[in-house]
N, C-alpha and C positions, 0 to 999 in steps of 0.2 A: 338682570342687575348692570352686570359689566359693561353690556351692548347699547345700556339707554344711558349711563355713564358717559361712553364715547361718544353718544351723538351727541349729547347734549356738550359733550367737551370741542368738538367739533366745532357746532352750531355758534359757541361765545368764542370759539376762534374767529370768527367770523364777524360779529358783532365786534371784537375788539378792534381787529383792523377797521374795521369802518371808523368807530368810533377815534383811534387813534389817526387816522387821517384825515379826519374832523379836526379835532383837537390841535394838532400838526396846524395846518392852516388857519386857525383862531388864533393860535397863538403868534406865529408868521404875520398874521396881520392887525394882530393884539386886539382883536374881540373881546369884549366882556362876555359873551357865553362860553367861553372857556372854563369858567369856572364850575357850572352846571355840567358841560359836556366832559371836564376831567373828573368829574366824581361819578358817573355814571361811568367811565371808562374803568376806574380806578377799581369800580365794585365790580363789573363784570371778570378784570383782570384777577382778582382776588379768587372769585368763584372758582376761575378755572383752575385757579392753582390748585385750591381744596380738592378738585375732583380729580386735578392731575396726578397731584399726589398720594391721591388713593388706589388709582389707578398705576400708577408706579410702583408702587407695590405688592397691589393683589392681583392685578392682569394676569389672566393664562398665558396670554404671548407676550407679551412683552414687558411683566411686571421683576422686578429683580427678584421675588422670591423668585417666581417658576425659573428663570435664569438662572440663578445659584444651581438649583437643584438640577435644572439639567446638564448644566457647566459644571460646576461643580466646585470651582473658585473665582474669584474677581479678576485673577487674570487672565483668565481664560474668557471670560466676557469683554475686556480689555482686545485681545487678539479680532476678535470677530466684531464686523464692522457692524455689522445688523444691532448685536448686542451690544456695544458700546454704545452707537447712537441712544437708542434705548434710554440704558442705563444712567449712560454721564451725561453725552451733548444737548439732548433733547432737553430734558431737564433742567440742567447750569445755564443754557440759554434763555430759556423762559422764566427762571427765576431773576437773573439778571436785567432782564427786560422789566418785570415786574416790580423789579428794586427802583428802576428809573421812571419807569412809569408812574410809582409813588411819589417819588420825591421831584419830578415836573408837578403831581399835582399841589404840594405845598408850595411850590414857585409859585403857580396860576393862584393860588388863592391870592398869596402875597402881592399880584400883579408883578411879578417879575418875567415880563413875557419872554426877554430874549432865554434866560439861560430853559424856560419849561420846552423851549421851544426844540431845543439842544438835545435836550435828554430826552425829550419824544423821539425825535429823529434817530439816535442811535438806539434806544429800543424800537424803534420801527426795524429796524436794520437786524436788531437780534433775533427781531420774532420771525423775520422774512426766511431768515440763516437756518434756522432753528424745527421750521414745519416739517414735515414728512411730505412733503408736494410730491404729486402725483409722480412727476417727472423725474424724481429722484430714485436711482436704479437700486433694488435691495430695500430699502428703507419705505418707499412710495408707501402713501395712502390716497384713496379715491378723495376727489373736490368734495363731495357730499356722500359718507357712506352710508349705506341702508337707504340711499332713494333710488 
């Protein structure tokens, strides 16, 4: 089950990035399609968050429960860059991004495009920094795991 959730989490990452780029362009160009795009973006982001929270706690390799069992304390996790990324940095960056996406959705519904565009831009930066890209040493994951 964990492998399937990991693959779904990864697939939704790409959907979020594509929808976020589309929403960003729509917000900067003040297109009416932003309301629908922002809805799908928010649904994808929140679904990914729920899957991610489950993985954050229960994953056999990067779950906090497993990391604590293997390392003994949260202080030890903070000293290890791999464990710290998965236990703290990844989830914090993604939660911040999802909060920003949700705030931008509210601005988009009201037609406040300039505020939505900046919120989407900051969310995109937070996501890009928090993703375990393949080129990141020690924490990298494949572009498409399982394929």
